[in-house]
Structures are given as structure tokens and as C-alpha cells.
C-alpha positions in Angstrom: 0.0 0.0 0.0 2.8 2.4 1.0 4.7 1.3 -2.1 1.8 2.2 -4.4 1.5 5.7 -2.9 5.2 6.3 -3.3 5.1 5.2 -7.0 2.1 7.5 -7.5 3.9 10.5 -6.0 7.0 9.8 -8.2 4.9 9.6 -11.4 3.1 12.9 -10.6 6.4 14.7 -9.9 8.0 13.5 -13.2 4.9 14.5 -15.2 5.1 18.0 -13.7 8.8 18.3 -14.6 8.1 17.2 -18.2 5.3 19.7 -18.5 7.5 22.6 -17.2 10.2 21.6 -19.7 7.7 21.6 -22.5 6.3 25.0 -21.6 9.5 27.0 -20.9 12.2 25.6 -23.1 12.2 27.9 -26.3 11.7 26.2 -29.7 13.0 27.4 -33.0 10.4 29.2 -35.1 10.6 28.5 -38.8 8.5 31.6 -39.6 10.9 33.9 -37.7 14.5 32.7 -38.4 17.4 34.1 -36.6 18.5 37.5 -38.1 21.4 37.4 -40.5 24.5 39.3 -39.8 25.1 41.7 -42.6 28.6 42.8 -43.5 29.1 46.6 -43.5 29.5 48.1 -47.0 32.2 50.7 -47.3 31.8 53.3 -50.0 34.9 55.2 -50.9 34.2 58.8 -51.9 36.5 61.4 -53.4 35.9 64.8 -51.8 36.4 67.8 -54.0 37.5 70.8 -52.0 37.4 74.5 -52.9 40.9 75.5 -51.9 43.1 72.5 -52.3 44.0 70.8 -55.6 41.7 68.1 -56.7 41.8 65.7 -59.6 39.9 66.8 -62.7 37.2 64.7 -64.1 34.5 64.8 -66.7 31.9 65.1 -64.0 33.4 68.5 -63.0 34.1 70.1 -66.4 31.7 69.5 -69.3 33.6 67.5 -71.9 32.9 69.9 -74.8 33.8 73.0 -72.9 37.1 71.3 -71.9 37.9 70.2 -75.4 37.3 73.7 -76.8 39.4 75.2 -74.0 42.2 72.8 -74.9 42.0 73.8 -78.6 42.1 77.4 -77.5 45.0 76.8 -75.2 47.0 75.0 -77.9 46.2 77.8 -80.4 47.5 80.4 -78.0 50.7 78.4 -77.3 51.3 77.8 -81.0 51.0 81.6 -81.6 53.5 82.3 -78.8 50.9 84.2 -76.7 51.4 82.2 -73.5 53.9 83.1 -70.8 52.4 80.9 -68.1 51.6 77.5 -69.7 51.1 75.7 -66.4 47.6 76.9 -65.8 44.3 76.9 -67.8 41.1 78.6 -66.7 37.8 77.4 -68.2 34.6 79.5 -68.0 31.4 77.8 -69.1 28.9 80.5 -70.0 26.4 77.9 -71.0 25.7 77.3 -67.3 23.5 79.7 -65.4 25.2 82.3 -63.2 24.0 80.8 -59.9 26.2 77.7 -60.6 30.0 77.5 -60.1 31.0 77.6 -63.7 34.7 78.5 -63.7 37.6 76.1 -63.2 41.3 76.7 -62.7 43.4 73.7 -63.9 46.9 72.9 -62.9 48.1 71.3 -66.1 51.4 70.2 -64.8 49.7 67.9 -62.2 46.3 67.4 -63.7 44.4 69.0 -60.8 41.6 71.4 -60.4 42.9 74.2 -58.2 39.7 76.2 -58.0 36.0 75.9 -58.9 34.0 79.0 -58.4 31.3 81.4 -59.5 31.9 84.1 -62.1 29.7 87.0 -63.2 28.7 87.9 -66.7 28.0 91.2 -68.4 24.9 93.2 -67.5 23.5 93.1 -71.0 24.5 89.5 -71.6 21.5 88.2 -69.6 20.2 88.0 -66.0 20.7 84.3 -65.3 21.7 82.7 -68.6 24.3 84.2 -70.9 22.4 84.9 -74.1 24.2 87.9 -75.8 27.9 88.5 -76.3 29.8 91.5 -77.8 33.2 92.9 -78.5 32.0 96.4 -78.8 32.9 99.2 -76.3 30.0 100.3 -74.2 28.0 97.1 -74.9 28.2 96.0 -71.2 28.3 92.4 -72.5 30.7 89.5 -72.0 33.0 88.3 -74.7 33.7 84.6 -75.3 36.9 83.0 -76.6 40.6 82.8 -75.9 42.2 85.3 -73.4 45.5 85.5 -71.7 46.1 87.2 -68.3 48.1 90.4 -68.2 49.2 92.7 -65.4 47.9 92.9 -61.8 46.9 96.3 -60.6 45.1 98.0 -57.7 41.8 99.3 -59.1 38.4 100.6 -58.1 37.4 97.1 -56.8 40.7 96.3 -55.2 43.4 94.1 -56.6 42.5 93.2 -60.2 43.9 91.5 -63.2 43.8 92.7 -66.8 43.2 90.3 -69.7 44.0 90.3 -73.4 41.6 89.0 -75.9 43.4 87.1 -78.6 40.6 86.8 -81.2 39.9 89.6 -83.6 36.2 90.5 -83.9 35.4 88.3 -80.9 37.3 89.6 -77.9 40.2 91.7 -79.0 38.7 94.9 -77.6 38.5 93.7 -74.0 41.7 95.5 -72.9 40.5 98.9 -74.2 37.0 98.1 -72.8 38.6 97.6 -69.4 37.2 94.1 -69.1 39.2 92.7 -66.2 39.1 90.1 -63.4 38.1 91.8 -60.1 36.4 91.0 -56.8 32.7 92.0 -56.5 30.3 91.7 -53.6 27.5 90.6 -55.9 29.3 87.3 -56.6 29.4 86.1 -53.0 27.6 82.9 -52.1 25.3 84.8 -49.8 24.2 87.2 -52.6 23.7 84.3 -55.0 21.7 82.3 -52.5 19.5 85.3 -51.7 18.8 86.4 -55.2 19.0 83.1 -57.2 21.8 84.4 -59.5 25.1 86.2 -59.5 25.1 89.9 -60.0 26.2 91.3 -63.3 29.3 93.3 -64.3 30.0 95.6 -67.2 31.6 92.6 -69.0 34.2 91.8 -66.4 35.0 88.4 -65.0 33.9 89.4 -61.5 34.5 86.9 -58.7 33.9 86.4 -55.0 36.1 88.8 -53.0 36.9 86.0 -50.5 38.6 84.1 -53.3 39.7 86.8 -55.7 43.3 87.2 -54.3 44.0 83.4 -54.5 42.4 83.3 -58.0 44.4 86.2 -59.4 47.7 85.0 -58.1 47.0 81.5 -59.4 46.5 82.6 -63.0 48.5 85.8 -63.4 51.5 86.1 -65.7 50.2 85.2 -69.1 48.1 82.1 -68.6 45.2 81.1 -70.8 41.6 81.8 -69.9 38.9 80.3 -72.2 35.3 81.5 -72.1 33.1 78.8 -73.6 29.7 79.9 -75.0 27.3 79.1 -77.9 29.1 81.4 -80.4 32.3 79.4 -80.0 30.7 76.6 -81.9 31.4 78.7 -85.0 34.9 79.7 -84.1 37.4 77.9 -86.3 40.2 78.3 -83.8 38.5 76.0 -81.4 35.6 74.3 -83.2 37.6 71.3 -84.5 38.8 67.9 -83.4 41.6 67.8 -80.8 45.1 67.4 -82.2 47.2 64.5 -81.0 48.8 66.8 -78.4 45.4 68.1 -77.5 44.2 64.5 -77.0 47.2 63.8 -74.8 46.4 66.9 -72.7 42.7 66.0 -72.4 43.6 62.4 -71.4 46.1 63.7 -68.8 43.5 66.1 -67.3 40.9 63.3 -67.3 43.5 60.8 -65.9 42.8 58.4 -68.8 46.5 58.1 -69.4 49.3 57.1 -67.0 51.8 59.1 -68.9 52.9 62.5 -67.7 52.2 65.4 -70.0 53.3 68.9 -69.8 54.1 70.9 -72.9 
């Protein structure tokens, strides 16, 4: 009798333990599998800075503007107009004035030294450059091939004169007093507030905060090329790149491992 009671107690105890194990031990759920461990993806980015040299690329300078600028540069070199061949400045007047549309390229090392805003002439257009002139009093910008001349202290502060190399297109800019100078209406704050850069009387006006650096980077007879719609009919630049032009283009675009400098 006592033995039967003992067995009954033992059976009840074991049954309770099995029930607890069934209720409280976690089971794998096929509908909710364990989360996978994802590997972290690292994206390498090239940061383009405003003040330090950066590698040039087609994403920064429109290809056609760069090719025309190289043709203009090569034409100026061939005609012995260039005293500072290490630098090329490209202005793309096809872009609206609220965009940064001027680049300074270090040709020796294939780097963009500066990328900045530049003004256009008052009568060239408010936002987009639509009209160009070589005439005195036109208050319009001139396109084409230029070289930088002398630095002087003018009405706007330290400024830089330019020579227009193309007769009938920009050869009157020196007598028109078309120069590079700082101007308050080309500051980022003015452009942000108004939606466009202010307009000059035809000068390449730039942000005063960067004017000194810009002027000293390109002074001494370097080439400045202003690209615009009329240049598509300019035989000096509207043609295929020469073999040396192709070499320079590839060096700037880093498509070639060879070093190119004149």
C-alpha cells in the first residue's frame, strides 16, 4: 500500500517536470528565423575641396567645354601668346550664373585648383548668358581665348587685366577695361538670396573672398577660355583635338598614366 502511494507520487512529480520543460524551453520558429549578420558596406568617396588641388574629371568640367578650351590653349601656345603655360582657366557661359562655372586647372599635375562662381555682363543676360559682344559700351561679356596680363590696384581692389586674342570676338577687351576683379555681388550669400550672380559691365567678377587666390594662381600670361554658344562657329577651337590636345585631355581626365606637360 505504502509502495503504491510512493510510486504514484514519483509519477506525478516526473509528469510535472516534463510539463515545465515543454512550456518553458524555447523552440525554433521557422517563420521567424534568426536574423542574419550583414557585412558593412564601405563606400569610398572622393571629396572635392574648394581651396586644395583636386583631380579633374568629366563630372566636373563639361567635356565639350574642356575640349574647346584645350584647342584654344593649344592655339595660343602655337602663336606664342602664353607666358604661363602651367595653368588653364575654363569658364562655361552655357551654365546659369548661380552655378559654379569656372575652373582653374593645374596642367602640370592634372588638378583642379579652384572651382568658383563668375559674373557675366549686365546686357549678356540676367541668369543665362544669351548675348555677347566685342564692342565698347556694350556691357556684354566676350567669349573665346584670353591671356592674363598685369595685376593692378583698381576701383574694386586688386584686379587683373586680360588680353583678348581673337579679332572680332574679344580683341577689344583691354580697351573696354574688361578685367578680373572682386565683387560683392558674386558672393555665395548674394547668389543664395537672389538666385543668380550679380552682373558686371563685361568683367569676370568673382567672390572677394577668393579673388586674391584666383588672381595669383592665373597671373603672368596664362590662358583663360570662355566657352559659350558662339564658340561653336569659331574655327580656332571648333575642331577635333590634335594629337597633343588629346594627350592633354587624357592627362587632365586621368585616362593616361603618362605625364604630359608641354
